[in-house]
C-alpha positions in Angstrom: 22.0 74.4 -21.4 20.0 73.4 -18.3 16.8 73.5 -20.4 18.3 71.1 -23.0 19.4 68.7 -20.3 16.0 68.6 -18.8 14.4 67.9 -22.2 16.9 65.1 -22.8 16.1 63.5 -19.4 12.3 63.8 -20.1 12.7 62.0 -23.5 14.7 59.2 -21.8 12.0 58.8 -19.1 9.2 58.6 -21.6 11.1 56.0 -23.6 11.7 53.9 -20.5 8.0 54.2 -19.5 6.8 53.2 -23.0 9.3 50.3 -23.0 8.2 49.2 -19.6 4.5 49.3 -20.5 5.3 47.1 -23.5 7.0 44.7 -21.3 4.1 44.5 -18.8 1.6 44.1 -21.6 3.7 41.4 -23.1 3.9 39.6 -19.7 0.1 39.7 -19.3 -0.3 38.4 -22.9 2.1 35.5 -22.3 0.6 34.3 -19.0 -2.0 31.6 -19.5 -5.3 31.8 -17.6 -5.7 29.2 -14.8 -7.7 26.2 -15.8 -10.8 25.5 -13.7 -10.6 22.4 -11.4 -13.1 20.3 -13.3 -11.1 20.8 -16.5 -7.8 19.9 -14.8 -9.4 16.9 -13.1 -10.6 15.5 -16.4 -7.2 16.0 -17.9 -5.7 14.0 -15.1 -8.3 11.2 -15.6 -7.5 11.1 -19.4 -3.8 10.9 -18.6 -4.4 8.1 -16.2 -6.4 6.2 -18.8 -3.6 6.6 -21.3 -1.1 5.2 -18.6 0.7 8.5 -18.5 1.1 8.1 -14.8 3.7 10.8 -14.1 1.6 13.4 -16.0 -1.5 12.3 -14.1 0.3 12.6 -10.7 1.4 16.1 -11.5 -2.1 17.1 -12.7 -3.9 15.7 -9.6 -1.4 17.3 -7.3 -2.1 20.7 -8.9 -5.9 20.2 -8.5 -5.4 19.1 -4.8 -3.1 22.0 -4.0 -4.7 24.8 -5.9 -8.3 24.0 -5.3 -8.3 22.3 -1.8 -11.9 23.1 -1.1 -13.4 22.0 -4.4 -15.2 18.7 -5.0 -12.5 17.9 -7.5 -9.9 18.1 -4.8 -11.2 14.9 -3.1 -11.5 13.1 -6.4 -7.9 14.2 -7.2 -6.7 12.7 -3.9 -8.1 9.3 -4.7 -6.9 9.5 -8.4 -3.5 10.5 -7.2 -3.3 7.4 -5.1 -4.5 5.3 -8.1 -1.8 6.8 -10.3 0.9 5.7 -7.8 -0.8 2.3 -7.6 -0.8 1.7 -11.3 2.8 2.9 -11.5 3.5 0.2 -8.9 4.7 2.7 -6.3 2.8 0.8 -3.6 4.2 2.6 -0.6 3.3 6.0 -2.0 -0.1 4.8 -3.0 -0.7 3.3 0.4 0.1 6.6 2.1 -2.2 8.5 -0.2 -5.1 6.1 0.4 -4.5 6.3 4.2 -4.4 10.1 4.0 -7.7 10.3 2.2 -9.3 8.0 4.8 -7.9 10.1 7.6 -9.0 13.4 6.2 -12.5 12.2 5.0 -13.6 9.4 7.3 -17.2 9.6 6.4 -16.8 10.0 2.6 -18.3 7.3 0.4 -14.9 6.7 -1.1 -13.4 5.3 2.1 -14.4 1.6 1.4 -12.6 1.8 -1.9 -9.5 3.3 -0.1 -9.5 0.5 2.4 -9.8 -2.1 -0.3 -6.9 -0.5 -2.2 -4.8 -0.4 0.9 -5.2 -4.2 1.1 -4.2 -4.5 -2.5 -1.1 -2.4 -1.9 0.0 -4.9 0.7 -1.2 -7.9 -1.4 0.9 -6.8 -4.4 4.0 -6.8 -2.3 3.7 -10.2 -0.6 6.5 -12.7 -1.1 6.8 -16.4 -1.8 5.7 -18.8 1.0 9.3 -19.6 2.0 9.9 -16.0 3.0 8.5 -13.5 5.5 4.7 -13.1 5.2 4.3 -9.6 6.8 2.7 -8.1 3.7 0.4 -11.1 3.3 -0.8 -10.7 6.9 -1.3 -7.0 6.6 -3.3 -7.4 3.4 -5.5 -9.9 5.2 -6.0 -7.5 8.0 -7.1 -4.7 5.6 -9.5 -6.9 3.7 -11.0 -8.1 7.0 -11.4 -4.5 8.2 -13.3 -3.7 5.0 -15.6 -6.6 5.5 -16.3 -5.8 9.1 -16.7 -2.1 8.7 -18.5 -2.0 5.4 -20.1 -5.4 4.9 -22.5 -4.1 2.2 -19.7 -2.6 0.1 -19.3 -3.6 -3.5 -15.6 -4.3 -2.9 -16.2 -7.0 -0.3 -16.8 -9.7 -2.9 -13.5 -8.9 -4.5 -11.7 -8.7 -1.2 -12.9 -12.1 -0.2 -11.1 -13.7 -3.1 -7.9 -12.1 -2.0 -8.5 -13.1 1.6 -8.8 -16.7 0.6 -5.4 -16.5 -1.2 -3.8 -14.7 1.8 -5.0 -17.5 4.1 -3.7 -20.1 1.7 -0.3 -18.4 1.6 -0.1 -18.1 5.4 -1.1 -21.7 5.8 1.5 -22.8 3.2 4.1 -20.8 5.0 3.4 -22.4 8.4 3.4 -25.8 6.8 6.7 -25.1 5.1 8.3 -24.1 8.3 6.8 -27.0 10.2 8.1 -29.5 7.7 11.6 -27.9 7.9 11.5 -28.4 11.7 10.3 -32.0 11.4 13.0 -32.9 8.9 15.6 -31.4 11.2 14.1 -33.4 14.1 13.0 -30.4 16.1 9.7 -32.1 16.9 8.4 -29.7 19.5 8.8 -26.7 17.2 7.3 -28.7 14.3 4.3 -29.7 16.5 3.6 -26.1 17.4 3.6 -25.0 13.8 1.4 -27.9 12.5 -1.1 -27.2 15.3 -1.3 -23.6 14.1 -2.1 -24.8 10.6 -4.8 -27.2 11.9 -6.4 -24.6 14.2 -6.1 -21.3 12.4 -6.3 -22.5 8.8 -9.0 -25.2 8.8 -9.6 -24.7 5.0 -5.9 -25.5 4.3 -5.9 -28.3 1.6 -3.3 -30.5 3.3 -5.1 -31.1 6.6 -4.7 -34.9 6.2 -0.9 -34.5 6.0 -1.0 -32.1 8.9 -2.8 -34.6 11.2 -0.3 -37.3 10.2 2.6 -35.0 11.0 1.1 -34.0 14.4 0.8 -37.7 15.3 4.4 -38.3 14.3 5.6 -35.4 16.3 3.7 -36.4 19.4 5.0 -40.0 19.0 8.6 -38.9 18.6 8.3 -36.5 21.6 6.9 -39.3 23.7 9.7 -41.6 22.8 12.3 -38.9 23.5 10.8 -38.3 27.0 11.1 -41.9 27.8 14.8 -41.9 27.1 17.5 -40.2 29.2 19.1 -37.2 27.5 22.2 -35.2 28.1 21.0 -32.2 30.1 23.2 -29.8 28.2 22.1 -31.0 24.7 18.4 -31.0 25.8 18.7 -27.3 27.0 20.4 -26.1 23.9 17.9 -27.8 21.5 14.9 -26.3 23.4 16.6 -22.8 23.4 17.2 -23.0 19.7 13.6 -24.0 18.9 12.2 -21.2 21.2 14.0 -18.6 19.1 12.1 -19.6 16.0 
């Protein structure tokens, strides 16, 4: 009886072992071999060209994470930023370009990354009647590119955007100055018009700016010659100082 039980257990063990081997073999057969980094990088580039940005982002992230010390990893970092940029995820793209510049400060791709950082800000700028923070930051990045890499092929392109940024900033100052003038806050208007005249000499409305400056100075001189209510005078100056 004991002998039969041992034989039965042996049969069960062999069956389990054979079944397990089949499972292991099947697992090895089903697992795909890892693609080399150059193949994966090319796949990502093809996806980017076809505007499959989500697929490209996923592919470039794999190359970056799985092969961090390969040449393709640096390419993947830039292309990952490009994928975000073309998807109009400018904040994500900006951080990716900044990260590449920080990690590879001497790499030949740095001028391109600085240029793209400028574009990330430029694409988010607002109309001239609104806050111009993005416009100002874009101008700063394009200037940094020109100062740090004056021979870069991207400088010529950056200069065109710089001209538009300066125009927008000048228009914004002019818009605010006119608003102050129309509301008879001549001191605040004068300050703004003088900024336009001094900091944006290529602004196309310089003739009008000069005329406004003269009018502001005339109105201020006339106001100084007339007695004013001390309380009203203080409140007006306080309000203008806050803007």
